[in-house]
Each structure stands twice: as structure tokens, then as C-alpha cells.
TIRO-2110 file (N, C-alpha, C; in Angstrom, 1 decimal):
// TIRO-2110
1.5, 18.8, -6.4, N, 1, A
1.0, 17.9, -5.8, CA, 1, A
0.2, 17.0, -6.5, C, 1, A
-1.2, 17.9, -6.9, N, 2, A
-2.7, 17.7, -7.3, CA, 2, A
-1.7, 16.6, -8.9, C, 2, A
-1.0, 17.1, -9.4, N, 3, A
-0.5, 16.4, -10.9, CA, 3, A
-0.6, 15.1, -10.5, C, 3, A
0.2, 14.8, -9.3, N, 4, A
0.2, 12.7, -8.9, CA, 4, A
-1.3, 12.5, -8.2, C, 4, A
-1.8, 13.3, -8.1, N, 5, A
-3.5, 13.1, -7.4, CA, 5, A
-4.2, 12.7, -8.7, C, 5, A
-4.0, 13.7, -10.0, N, 6, A
-5.0, 13.3, -10.8, CA, 6, A
-4.6, 12.4, -11.6, C, 6, A
-2.9, 11.9, -12.1, N, 7, A
-2.4, 10.7, -12.1, CA, 7, A
-3.1, 9.3, -12.0, C, 7, A
-3.1, 9.3, -10.4, N, 8, A
-4.0, 8.3, -9.9, CA, 8, A
-5.3, 8.2, -10.5, C, 8, A
-5.9, 9.5, -10.4, N, 9, A
-7.2, 9.1, -10.5, CA, 9, A
-7.9, 9.0, -11.8, C, 9, A
-6.6, 9.3, -12.8, N, 10, A
-7.3, 9.2, -14.2, CA, 10, A
-6.9, 7.9, -15.0, C, 10, A
-5.8, 7.5, -14.1, N, 11, A
-5.3, 6.1, -14.7, CA, 11, A
-6.4, 5.1, -14.2, C, 11, A
-6.7, 5.2, -12.9, N, 12, A
-8.0, 4.5, -12.3, CA, 12, A
-9.0, 4.2, -12.9, C, 12, A
-9.9, 5.5, -13.4, N, 13, A
-11.1, 5.5, -14.5, CA, 13, A
-10.7, 4.9, -16.0, C, 13, A
-9.2, 4.8, -16.0, N, 14, A
-9.1, 4.1, -17.7, CA, 14, A
-9.1, 3.0, -17.3, C, 14, A
-8.5, 2.2, -16.0, N, 15, A
-8.1, 0.9, -16.3, CA, 15, A
-8.4, 0.3, -15.0, C, 15, A
-9.3, 0.9, -14.2, N, 16, A
-9.3, 0.4, -12.9, CA, 16, A
-8.0, 0.3, -11.4, C, 16, A
-6.7, 0.8, -12.2, N, 17, A
-5.6, 0.5, -11.5, CA, 17, A
-4.9, 2.3, -11.9, C, 17, A
-4.9, 2.8, -10.7, N, 18, A
-4.4, 3.9, -10.6, CA, 18, A
-2.9, 3.7, -9.4, C, 18, A
-2.3, 4.3, -10.9, N, 19, A
-0.7, 4.3, -10.9, CA, 19, A
-0.2, 6.0, -10.9, C, 19, A
0.2, 6.2, -10.0, N, 20, A
1.2, 7.7, -10.0, CA, 20, A
2.7, 7.2, -9.6, C, 20, A
3.5, 7.5, -10.5, N, 21, A
5.0, 7.0, -10.2, CA, 21, A
5.8, 7.9, -9.4, C, 21, A
5.3, 9.1, -8.9, N, 22, A
6.0, 9.9, -8.3, CA, 22, A
5.2, 11.0, -7.2, C, 22, A
3.9, 9.8, -6.5, N, 23, A
3.7, 10.5, -5.4, CA, 23, A
4.5, 10.6, -4.4, C, 23, A
4.8, 10.0, -4.0, N, 24, A
6.4, 10.3, -2.9, CA, 24, A
7.4, 11.0, -3.0, C, 24, A
8.1, 11.7, -2.9, N, 25, A
9.0, 12.3, -3.4, CA, 25, A
10.3, 11.3, -3.0, C, 25, A
11.5, 11.3, -3.6, N, 26, A
12.8, 10.6, -3.0, CA, 26, A
13.0, 11.0, -1.3, C, 26, A
13.2, 12.3, -1.5, N, 27, A
13.4, 12.7, -0.1, CA, 27, A
12.4, 11.7, 1.2, C, 27, A
11.2, 12.6, 1.1, N, 28, A
10.1, 11.7, 1.6, CA, 28, A
9.7, 10.2, 1.9, C, 28, A
10.5, 9.4, 0.7, N, 29, A
10.4, 8.1, 0.4, CA, 29, A
11.6, 7.3, 1.2, C, 29, A
12.9, 8.1, 1.1, N, 30, A
13.9, 7.8, 2.1, CA, 30, A
13.9, 7.8, 3.3, C, 30, A
13.3, 9.1, 3.8, N, 31, A
13.2, 9.1, 4.9, CA, 31, A
12.3, 8.1, 5.6, C, 31, A
10.7, 7.5, 5.2, N, 32, A
10.5, 6.7, 5.5, CA, 32, A
10.3, 5.7, 6.0, C, 32, A
11.6, 5.2, 4.7, N, 33, A
12.3, 3.6, 4.3, CA, 33, A
13.5, 3.9, 5.6, C, 33, A
14.0, 5.2, 6.2, N, 34, A
15.0, 4.5, 7.0, CA, 34, A
14.0, 4.7, 8.4, C, 34, A
12.8, 5.3, 8.8, N, 35, A
11.6, 4.8, 9.4, CA, 35, A
11.6, 3.4, 9.8, C, 35, A
11.1, 2.9, 8.7, N, 36, A
11.2, 1.3, 8.8, CA, 36, A
12.1, 0.8, 9.0, C, 36, A
13.2, 0.7, 9.0, N, 37, A
14.1, -0.2, 8.7, CA, 37, A
14.7, 0.2, 10.3, C, 37, A
14.5, 1.1, 10.7, N, 38, A
15.1, 1.7, 12.2, CA, 38, A
13.8, 0.4, 13.3, C, 38, A
12.6, 0.9, 13.0, N, 39, A
11.6, 0.0, 13.5, CA, 39, A
12.2, -1.5, 13.7, C, 39, A
12.3, -2.0, 12.3, N, 40, A
12.5, -3.5, 12.5, CA, 40, A
14.1, -4.0, 13.1, C, 40, A
15.1, -3.2, 12.8, N, 41, A
16.2, -3.3, 13.7, CA, 41, A
15.6, -3.2, 15.1, C, 41, A
14.9, -2.9, 15.8, N, 42, A
14.2, -2.4, 17.1, CA, 42, A
12.8, -3.9, 17.0, C, 42, A
12.9, -4.3, 16.5, N, 43, A
12.2, -5.8, 16.4, CA, 43, A
10.5, -5.1, 16.9, C, 43, A
10.6, -3.8, 16.4, N, 44, A
9.3, -3.6, 16.4, CA, 44, A
8.4, -4.0, 15.2, C, 44, A
8.4, -4.7, 14.4, N, 45, A
7.6, -4.8, 13.1, CA, 45, A
7.0, -6.2, 13.8, C, 45, A
5.8, -6.4, 13.9, N, 46, A
4.6, -8.3, 13.4, CA, 46, A
5.0, -8.9, 12.6, C, 46, A
4.7, -9.8, 12.9, N, 47, A
3.9, -10.7, 11.6, CA, 47, A
2.6, -10.7, 11.3, C, 47, A
2.5, -10.5, 10.0, N, 48, A
1.0, -9.7, 9.6, CA, 48, A
0.0, -11.1, 9.4, C, 48, A
-1.2, -10.3, 9.9, N, 49, A
-2.4, -11.5, 9.8, CA, 49, A
-2.8, -11.7, 8.6, C, 49, A
-4.0, -12.3, 8.9, N, 50, A
-5.1, -12.8, 7.8, CA, 50, A
-6.5, -12.3, 8.4, C, 50, A
-7.1, -11.6, 7.1, N, 51, A
-8.1, -11.1, 8.3, CA, 51, A
-8.4, -10.2, 9.2, C, 51, A
-9.6, -9.4, 9.8, N, 52, A
-9.3, -8.7, 10.7, CA, 52, A
-9.6, -8.9, 12.1, C, 52, A
-9.7, -7.8, 13.3, N, 53, A
-10.0, -8.0, 14.3, CA, 53, A
-10.8, -9.2, 15.0, C, 53, A
-12.1, -9.4, 14.4, N, 54, A
-12.8, -10.4, 14.5, CA, 54, A
-12.5, -11.5, 14.5, C, 54, A
-11.8, -11.7, 13.2, N, 55, A
-11.2, -13.1, 12.5, CA, 55, A
-9.7, -13.1, 12.2, C, 55, A
-9.0, -13.2, 13.0, N, 56, A
-7.5, -12.2, 12.5, CA, 56, A
-6.9, -14.2, 13.0, C, 56, A
-5.9, -14.4, 11.8, N, 57, A
-5.5, -15.7, 12.0, CA, 57, A
-3.5, -15.5, 11.4, C, 57, A
-2.7, -16.2, 11.5, N, 58, A
-1.5, -16.1, 11.0, CA, 58, A
-1.5, -17.3, 10.0, C, 58, A
-0.6, -17.3, 9.0, N, 59, A
-0.5, -18.5, 8.0, CA, 59, A
0.6, -18.2, 6.9, C, 59, A
1.6, -18.3, 7.2, N, 60, A
3.0, -17.5, 6.5, CA, 60, A
3.3, -18.8, 5.2, C, 60, A
2.0, -19.3, 4.9, N, 61, A
2.4, -20.2, 3.4, CA, 61, A
1.5, -19.3, 2.8, C, 61, A
0.6, -18.2, 3.2, N, 62, A
-0.4, -17.2, 2.7, CA, 62, A
0.1, -16.0, 2.3, C, 62, A
1.3, -15.7, 3.6, N, 63, A
1.6, -14.4, 3.5, CA, 63, A
2.6, -14.2, 4.7, C, 63, A
3.6, -14.2, 4.1, N, 64, A
4.7, -14.2, 5.1, CA, 64, A
5.3, -12.4, 5.4, C, 64, A
4.7, -11.3, 5.1, N, 65, A
5.7, -10.2, 5.7, CA, 65, A
5.4, -9.9, 6.5, C, 65, A
6.3, -8.5, 7.3, N, 66, A
5.9, -8.2, 8.6, CA, 66, A
5.5, -6.7, 8.5, C, 66, A
4.6, -6.2, 9.3, N, 67, A
4.0, -4.9, 9.6, CA, 67, A
4.2, -3.9, 10.8, C, 67, A
4.0, -2.5, 10.6, N, 68, A
4.0, -1.7, 11.6, CA, 68, A
2.9, -1.0, 11.2, C, 68, A
2.2, -0.2, 12.0, N, 69, A
0.8, 0.9, 11.9, CA, 69, A
1.1, 1.4, 12.3, C, 69, A
0.9, 2.9, 11.3, N, 70, A
1.2, 4.4, 11.4, CA, 70, A
0.2, 4.4, 11.8, C, 70, A
0.3, 5.9, 13.4, N, 71, A
-0.7, 6.5, 14.0, CA, 71, A
0.3, 7.9, 14.2, C, 71, A
-0.9, 8.8, 13.8, N, 72, A
-0.2, 10.2, 14.0, CA, 72, A
-0.3, 11.1, 15.3, C, 72, A
-0.8, 9.8, 16.6, N, 73, A
-0.4, 10.2, 17.5, CA, 73, A
1.3, 9.5, 17.6, C, 73, A
2.2, 8.7, 17.1, N, 74, A
3.3, 8.5, 17.3, CA, 74, A
4.2, 9.9, 16.6, C, 74, A
3.9, 10.9, 16.8, N, 75, A
4.2, 12.3, 16.4, CA, 75, A
5.5, 12.3, 15.2, C, 75, A
5.4, 11.1, 14.8, N, 76, A
6.7, 11.1, 13.7, CA, 76, A
6.6, 11.8, 12.4, C, 76, A
7.5, 12.7, 12.2, N, 77, A
7.7, 14.0, 11.5, CA, 77, A
7.4, 13.4, 10.1, C, 77, A
8.1, 12.5, 9.9, N, 78, A
7.7, 12.3, 8.4, CA, 78, A
6.4, 11.2, 8.0, C, 78, A
6.1, 10.8, 8.8, N, 79, A
5.2, 9.7, 8.9, CA, 79, A
3.8, 10.9, 9.1, C, 79, A
4.1, 11.9, 9.8, N, 80, A
2.7, 12.9, 9.6, CA, 80, A
2.8, 13.5, 8.1, C, 80, A
4.0, 13.8, 7.2, N, 81, A
4.1, 14.5, 6.0, CA, 81, A
3.3, 13.5, 5.2, C, 81, A
3.4, 12.3, 5.6, N, 82, A
2.6, 11.4, 4.5, CA, 82, A
1.3, 11.1, 5.2, C, 82, A
0.9, 11.8, 5.8, N, 83, A
-0.4, 11.2, 6.2, CA, 83, A
-0.8, 12.8, 5.9, C, 83, A
-0.3, 14.3, 5.7, N, 84, A
-0.6, 15.2, 5.2, CA, 84, A
-1.1, 15.0, 4.1, C, 84, A
-0.4, 14.4, 3.1, N, 85, A
-0.2, 14.1, 1.7, CA, 85, A
-1.7, 13.3, 1.8, C, 85, A
-1.7, 12.2, 2.2, N, 86, A
-2.9, 11.6, 2.1, CA, 86, A
-4.2, 12.3, 2.7, C, 86, A
-4.6, 13.0, 3.6, N, 87, A
-5.8, 13.9, 3.6, CA, 87, A
-5.9, 14.7, 2.5, C, 87, A
-4.9, 15.2, 2.0, N, 88, A
-5.0, 16.4, 0.9, CA, 88, A
-5.6, 15.2, -0.2, C, 88, A
-5.2, 14.3, -0.5, N, 89, A
-5.8, 13.4, -1.6, CA, 89, A
-7.1, 13.1, -1.8, C, 89, A
-7.4, 12.8, -0.3, N, 90, A
-8.5, 12.4, 0.3, CA, 90, A
-10.0, 13.6, -0.1, C, 90, A
-9.6, 14.4, 0.1, N, 91, A
-9.6, 16.1, -0.2, CA, 91, A
-10.0, 15.8, -1.5, C, 91, A
-9.3, 16.0, -2.1, N, 92, A
-9.2, 15.9, -3.6, CA, 92, A
-10.0, 14.6, -4.2, C, 92, A
-10.1, 13.8, -3.7, N, 93, A
-10.5, 12.3, -4.1, CA, 93, A
-12.5, 12.5, -3.8, C, 93, A
-12.9, 13.4, -2.9, N, 94, A
-13.8, 13.1, -2.5, CA, 94, A
-14.4, 14.3, -3.1, C, 94, A
-14.0, 15.5, -3.5, N, 95, A
-14.7, 16.8, -3.9, CA, 95, A
-14.7, 16.6, -5.4, C, 95, A
-13.6, 15.5, -6.2, N, 96, A
-14.0, 15.4, -7.6, CA, 96, A
-14.1, 14.3, -7.8, C, 96, A
-14.4, 13.2, -6.8, N, 97, A
-15.6, 12.0, -7.6, CA, 97, A
-16.6, 11.6, -6.5, C, 97, A
-16.7, 12.2, -6.1, N, 98, A
-17.9, 12.4, -4.7, CA, 98, A
-17.3, 10.6, -3.7, C, 98, A
-16.2, 10.3, -3.7, N, 99, A
-15.9, 9.1, -3.0, CA, 99, A
-16.5, 8.6, -1.6, C, 99, A
-16.9, 9.7, -0.8, N, 100, A
-17.3, 9.8, 0.6, CA, 100, A
-16.3, 8.9, 1.2, C, 100, A
-15.3, 9.2, 1.2, N, 101, A
-13.9, 8.6, 1.8, CA, 101, A
-14.2, 9.5, 3.7, C, 101, A
-14.1, 9.0, 4.4, N, 102, A
-13.9, 9.2, 5.9, CA, 102, A
-13.1, 9.0, 7.4, C, 102, A
-12.3, 8.1, 6.1, N, 103, A
-11.1, 7.9, 7.4, CA, 103, A
-10.1, 6.5, 6.1, C, 103, A
-9.1, 6.7, 6.8, N, 104, A
-8.1, 5.5, 6.2, CA, 104, A
-7.4, 4.5, 7.9, C, 104, A
-6.5, 3.8, 7.1, N, 105, A
-5.2, 2.9, 8.1, CA, 105, A
-4.7, 2.9, 6.9, C, 105, A
-2.8, 3.0, 7.7, N, 106, A
-1.7, 2.5, 6.6, CA, 106, A
-1.1, 1.3, 7.8, C, 106, A
-0.2, 1.1, 7.2, N, 107, A
1.3, 0.0, 7.9, CA, 107, A
2.4, 0.1, 7.2, C, 107, A
3.6, 0.1, 7.9, N, 108, A
4.7, -0.5, 7.1, CA, 108, A
4.4, -1.8, 6.9, C, 108, A
4.7, -2.0, 5.7, N, 109, A
4.9, -3.4, 5.3, CA, 109, A
6.7, -3.8, 4.7, C, 109, A
7.3, -4.8, 5.3, N, 110, A
8.3, -5.2, 4.6, CA, 110, A
8.6, -6.8, 4.5, C, 110, A
9.0, -7.3, 3.0, N, 111, A
9.0, -8.0, 2.8, CA, 111, A
10.5, -8.9, 2.8, C, 111, A
10.8, -9.5, 3.0, N, 112, A
11.9, -10.1, 3.1, CA, 112, A
12.6, -11.2, 1.7, C, 112, A
13.9, -11.4, 1.3, N, 113, A
13.9, -12.3, 0.3, CA, 113, A
13.2, -13.5, 0.7, C, 113, A
12.4, -13.9, -0.5, N, 114, A
11.6, -15.6, -0.1, CA, 114, A
10.1, -14.6, 0.3, C, 114, A
9.5, -13.8, 0.4, N, 115, A
8.4, -13.5, 1.3, CA, 115, A
7.7, -13.3, 0.4, C, 115, A
6.4, -13.3, 0.3, N, 116, A
5.6, -13.2, -0.5, CA, 116, A
4.0, -13.0, 0.1, C, 116, A
2.8, -12.9, -1.0, N, 117, A
1.2, -12.8, -0.5, CA, 117, A
0.8, -13.4, -1.5, C, 117, A
-0.2, -14.4, -1.3, N, 118, A
-1.0, -15.3, -2.2, CA, 118, A
-2.1, -14.0, -2.7, C, 118, A
-3.1, -14.7, -3.8, N, 119, A
-4.0, -14.0, -4.4, CA, 119, A
-5.2, -13.5, -2.8, C, 119, A
-5.4, -12.4, -2.9, N, 120, A
-6.6, -11.7, -1.9, CA, 120, A
-7.1, -10.8, -2.0, C, 120, A
-8.5, -10.6, -1.8, N, 121, A
-8.9, -9.5, -2.0, CA, 121, A
-8.5, -8.5, -0.7, C, 121, A
-8.6, -7.2, -0.8, N, 122, A
-8.6, -6.2, 0.4, CA, 122, A
-9.4, -6.7, 1.6, C, 122, A
-10.7, -6.8, 0.8, N, 123, A
-12.6, -6.2, 1.9, CA, 123, A
-12.3, -7.4, 2.7, C, 123, A
-12.8, -6.9, 3.6, N, 124, A
-13.3, -8.0, 5.1, CA, 124, A
-14.6, -8.7, 4.2, C, 124, A
-15.2, -10.1, 4.3, N, 125, A
-16.5, -10.4, 4.3, CA, 125, A
-17.9, -9.9, 5.4, C, 125, A
-16.7, -9.4, 6.8, N, 126, A
-17.9, -9.3, 7.8, CA, 126, A
-17.4, -7.6, 8.1, C, 126, A
-17.1, -6.6, 7.3, N, 127, A
-17.0, -5.2, 7.3, CA, 127, A
-16.3, -4.9, 6.0, C, 127, A
-17.4, -4.0, 5.1, N, 128, A
-17.1, -3.7, 4.0, CA, 128, A
-16.9, -2.2, 4.2, C, 128, A
-15.8, -1.6, 4.9, N, 129, A
-15.7, 0.0, 5.2, CA, 129, A
-14.5, 0.3, 4.4, C, 129, A
-13.2, -0.9, 4.1, N, 130, A
-12.4, -0.7, 3.4, CA, 130, A
-12.9, -0.5, 1.8, C, 130, A
-12.7, 1.1, 1.3, N, 131, A
-13.7, 1.4, -0.1, CA, 131, A
-12.0, 1.2, -1.3, C, 131, A
-11.0, 1.9, -0.9, N, 132, A
-9.8, 2.1, -1.9, CA, 132, A
-8.5, 1.4, -1.3, C, 132, A
-8.3, 0.1, -1.7, N, 133, A
-6.2, 0.3, -1.5, CA, 133, A
-5.1, 0.9, -1.8, C, 133, A
-4.8, 1.8, -1.1, N, 134, A
-3.3, 2.6, -2.0, CA, 134, A
-2.3, 2.0, -1.0, C, 134, A
-0.8, 1.5, -1.8, N, 135, A
0.1, 1.2, -1.8, CA, 135, A
1.4, 2.5, -2.0, C, 135, A
1.9, 2.3, -1.2, N, 136, A
3.2, 4.0, -1.4, CA, 136, A
5.3, 3.1, -1.3, C, 136, A
5.3, 2.5, -2.8, N, 137, A
6.3, 1.8, -2.4, CA, 137, A
8.0, 2.6, -1.8, C, 137, A
8.7, 2.2, -1.5, N, 138, A
10.0, 2.5, -0.9, CA, 138, A
11.4, 2.1, -0.9, C, 138, A
11.7, 1.3, -2.4, N, 139, A
12.6, 1.0, -2.8, CA, 139, A
13.4, 1.0, -3.9, C, 139, A
14.7, 1.5, -3.7, N, 140, A
15.3, 2.6, -4.9, CA, 140, A
16.4, 1.2, -5.4, C, 140, A
16.4, 2.1, -7.0, N, 141, A
17.2, 1.0, -7.5, CA, 141, A
16.4, -0.3, -7.8, C, 141, A
15.6, -0.6, -7.7, N, 142, A
15.1, -2.0, -7.5, CA, 142, A
14.8, -2.0, -9.2, C, 142, A
15.3, -3.5, -9.5, N, 143, A
15.4, -4.3, -11.1, CA, 143, A
14.4, -5.2, -10.7, C, 143, A
14.1, -5.8, -12.1, N, 144, A
13.8, -7.0, -12.6, CA, 144, A
13.2, -8.1, -12.0, C, 144, A
15.0, -8.3, -11.9, N, 145, A
15.6, -9.3, -10.9, CA, 145, A
15.0, -9.9, -10.0, C, 145, A
14.8, -8.2, -9.2, N, 146, A
14.4, -8.6, -7.2, CA, 146, A
13.1, -9.0, -7.3, C, 146, A
12.3, -9.2, -8.1, N, 147, A
11.2, -9.8, -8.3, CA, 147, A
10.0, -8.9, -7.2, C, 147, A
8.8, -9.6, -6.5, N, 148, A
8.2, -8.9, -5.7, CA, 148, A
7.1, -8.1, -6.1, C, 148, A
6.8, -7.9, -7.6, N, 149, A
6.3, -7.0, -8.0, CA, 149, A
4.3, -7.4, -7.2, C, 149, A
3.7, -6.6, -7.9, N, 150, A
2.2, -6.6, -7.2, CA, 150, A
1.6, -7.1, -8.6, C, 150, A
1.2, -8.3, -8.2, N, 151, A
-0.1, -9.1, -9.4, CA, 151, A
-1.1, -8.5, -9.6, C, 151, A
-1.6, -8.1, -10.2, N, 152, A
-3.1, -7.8, -10.4, CA, 152, A
-4.1, -8.2, -11.0, C, 152, A
-5.1, -9.0, -10.7, N, 153, A
-5.4, -10.0, -11.7, CA, 153, A
-7.3, -9.7, -12.3, C, 153, A
-7.0, -9.3, -13.2, N, 154, A
-8.0, -8.4, -13.9, CA, 154, A
-8.4, -9.9, -15.0, C, 154, A
-9.6, -9.7, -15.7, N, 155, A
-10.3, -10.7, -16.5, CA, 155, A
-9.3, -10.4, -17.5, C, 155, A
-8.7, -11.3, -18.6, N, 156, A
-7.4, -10.9, -19.6, CA, 156, A
-6.5, -9.3, -20.1, C, 156, A
-6.4, -9.6, -18.6, N, 157, A
-5.6, -8.2, -18.6, CA, 157, A
-5.0, -8.3, -17.1, C, 157, A
-4.3, -9.5, -16.8, N, 158, A
-3.5, -9.3, -15.3, CA, 158, A
-2.5, -8.1, -15.5, C, 158, A
-1.7, -7.8, -14.5, N, 159, A
-1.0, -6.4, -14.8, CA, 159, A
0.1, -6.7, -13.4, C, 159, A
1.6, -7.2, -13.6, N, 160, A
2.3, -7.0, -13.0, CA, 160, A
2.9, -5.2, -12.5, C, 160, A
3.2, -4.8, -11.1, N, 161, A
3.7, -3.5, -11.7, CA, 161, A
5.1, -3.9, -10.2, C, 161, A
5.9, -3.2, -10.7, N, 162, A
7.4, -3.0, -9.8, CA, 162, A
7.4, -1.7, -8.6, C, 162, A
7.6, -2.7, -7.8, N, 163, A
7.2, -1.7, -6.6, CA, 163, A
8.9, -0.6, -6.4, C, 163, A
9.1, 0.2, -7.3, N, 164, A
9.6, 1.0, -7.3, CA, 164, A
9.5, 2.7, -6.4, C, 164, A
10.6, 3.0, -5.7, N, 165, A
10.6, 4.1, -4.8, CA, 165, A
9.8, 5.2, -5.3, C, 165, A
8.6, 5.9, -5.0, N, 166, A
8.0, 6.7, -5.2, CA, 166, A
6.4, 6.1, -6.0, C, 166, A
6.6, 5.3, -6.3, N, 167, A
5.1, 5.0, -6.8, CA, 167, A
4.4, 4.7, -5.7, C, 167, A
2.8, 4.8, -6.2, N, 168, A
2.0, 4.6, -5.7, CA, 168, A
0.7, 4.2, -6.4, C, 168, A
0.2, 3.0, -6.2, N, 169, A
-1.0, 2.2, -6.6, CA, 169, A
-2.2, 2.3, -5.9, C, 169, A
-3.3, 2.3, -6.9, N, 170, A
-4.6, 2.7, -6.2, CA, 170, A
-5.7, 2.0, -7.0, C, 170, A
-6.4, 1.1, -5.9, N, 171, A
-8.0, 0.3, -6.7, CA, 171, A
-8.9, -0.1, -5.8, C, 171, A
-9.6, -0.2, -6.4, N, 172, A
-10.9, -0.3, -5.6, CA, 172, A
-10.7, -2.0, -4.3, C, 172, A
-11.0, -1.8, -3.0, N, 173, A
-10.5, -2.6, -2.8, CA, 173, A
-11.5, -4.0, -2.6, C, 173, A
-12.7, -3.8, -3.0, N, 174, A
-13.9, -5.2, -3.2, CA, 174, A
-13.9, -5.6, -4.4, C, 174, A
-12.9, -5.1, -5.4, N, 175, A
-13.1, -5.4, -7.1, CA, 175, A
-11.8, -6.7, -7.4, C, 175, A
-10.8, -6.2, -7.0, N, 176, A
-9.6, -6.7, -7.8, CA, 176, A
-8.7, -7.6, -6.5, C, 176, A
-8.3, -9.1, -7.5, N, 177, A
-8.0, -10.0, -6.6, CA, 177, A
-6.6, -9.5, -7.0, C, 177, A
-5.7, -9.4, -5.8, N, 178, A
-4.0, -9.7, -6.4, CA, 178, A
-3.3, -10.0, -5.2, C, 178, A
-1.8, -10.2, -5.8, N, 179, A
-1.2, -10.7, -4.9, CA, 179, A
0.2, -10.2, -4.9, C, 179, A
1.3, -10.3, -4.0, N, 180, A
2.6, -10.2, -4.0, CA, 180, A
3.5, -10.9, -4.6, C, 180, A
4.4, -11.2, -5.4, N, 181, A
5.0, -12.0, -6.1, CA, 181, A
6.4, -12.5, -5.0, C, 181, A
6.8, -13.7, -5.4, N, 182, A
8.1, -13.8, -4.2, CA, 182, A
8.9, -12.6, -4.5, C, 182, A
9.5, -12.3, -3.4, N, 183, A
10.6, -11.2, -3.9, CA, 183, A
12.2, -12.0, -3.5, C, 183, A
13.2, -11.4, -4.3, N, 184, A
14.3, -11.9, -4.2, CA, 184, A
15.0, -10.3, -3.6, C, 184, A
14.1, -10.1, -3.1, N, 185, A
15.3, -8.6, -2.5, CA, 185, A
14.4, -7.7, -0.8, C, 185, A
15.2, -7.1, -0.1, N, 186, A
14.1, -6.5, 0.7, CA, 186, A
13.1, -5.8, 0.4, C, 186, A
11.8, -5.8, 0.3, N, 187, A
11.1, -4.7, -0.4, CA, 187, A
9.8, -4.1, 0.5, C, 187, A
10.1, -2.8, 0.6, N, 188, A
9.5, -2.0, 1.6, CA, 188, A
8.3, -1.5, 0.8, C, 188, A
7.3, -1.1, 1.9, N, 189, A
6.3, -0.3, 1.4, CA, 189, A
5.5, 0.0, 2.4, C, 189, A
4.8, 1.0, 2.1, N, 190, A
3.1, 2.0, 2.6, CA, 190, A
2.0, 1.2, 2.5, C, 190, A
1.5, 0.4, 3.0, N, 191, A
0.3, -0.7, 2.7, CA, 191, A
-0.8, 0.2, 3.5, C, 191, A
-2.2, 0.6, 2.9, N, 192, A
-3.3, 1.0, 3.5, CA, 192, A
-4.6, 1.3, 2.8, C, 192, A
-5.5, 1.7, 3.3, N, 193, A
-7.2, 1.5, 2.9, CA, 193, A
-7.7, 3.2, 3.2, C, 193, A
-8.3, 3.8, 2.3, N, 194, A
-9.3, 4.9, 2.6, CA, 194, A
-10.9, 4.1, 2.5, C, 194, A
-11.1, 5.0, 3.3, N, 195, A
-12.5, 4.1, 4.3, CA, 195, A
-13.4, 4.8, 4.4, C, 195, A
-14.8, 4.7, 4.9, N, 196, A
-15.8, 4.7, 4.8, CA, 196, A
-16.6, 4.1, 5.7, C, 196, A
-16.7, 4.8, 6.7, N, 197, A
-17.1, 4.1, 7.8, CA, 197, A
-18.6, 4.3, 8.3, C, 197, A
END
């Protein structure tokens, strides 16, 4: 487990973008993907908004995915296994990097064919509590033609990241402008933020 944590931290320190190719096991990723697809089949996903509760708006010309917020109170065994992994990572991150993380929030994210999310930062202007962004992908057999890459904009060094199953990406929420390119296939992830309230 700590190997994947160290992968995230080491690559983050090197390039401001942490990547662990196998943060989630295939078994856990498959269970989470089934949960997401079941929720979608039950029409429980909601259109994703822009901004937070104080300034929430909806604009499918900027963002067209659908989401479902995860909560330990749902008592889903696989989602709680995911939370256990995040809890362990937060302890490791705080101990090794003095990050001061005190909480987090995560949601499922589903992009259907043609969906996208234009350039944005993950930190709200009226609330700086989000410190690090984390995205864990649930897409098996993803190929380049499927599109849907995470494009992170850095000066002279834009980076495209394919949303392949098990991979987790980690970066500072207030630093890196990024976008989700148009997907040609159903694209699934768990997206969230480590917070310091």
C-alpha cells in the first residue's frame, strides 16, 4: 500500500503531478465501477455543477458529466474500502510531508460519449479549503481512441493523462489548471479533494 503512496508523493514532488498506476486494485476498481453503473441505472446521478453551494450553477457547455457524492454513512463495503485507503494515505501524507489535511470529499463521476469539462481550477475563490485534488480511474481496456484524457496545463509542459483503471492522479488544487477532453466512450472515476478546514 505504501508503495502506491510513495509513487504519488515522489512524482508530485518531481513534476507537481503525482501519479500512481495501481493505487486501486483491479478488484476494488471493478466493484466501485459496478456501484457507479448501478447508481446510474437507478437514475441517482445528478448533473455536475460549477462552483460550491454558495455560488452553484449549471452549464453543460462548460461541464457535462454526472456525479454522485460518496458518504461513509451509505455503509457500502467497497466505498468504505476506498475511504480506508484514503484515510491511510492522508495519515502517510501528513506524517511525511506535514500537509495538514483534516478531511476530504469524493464523488463518482460519469462521462458519457461526447462529455467533457473545460479548463478550470479546483479551488473556490470564496473557500480555500481544498488543498489537493485526487482522481482515481475505473476504466478497464481504455485505448487512446477513447479520448477523455485529463489535460493538465503547465508552463511549457502540458501533460495528457489517460484515465486507465486503477490509476490515481494527485495535484495541488489551487495550482494547476486542467480539463477533461471529450470522451468517445463511457468514462468513470472517483474524483475528490483533500481538505484543510
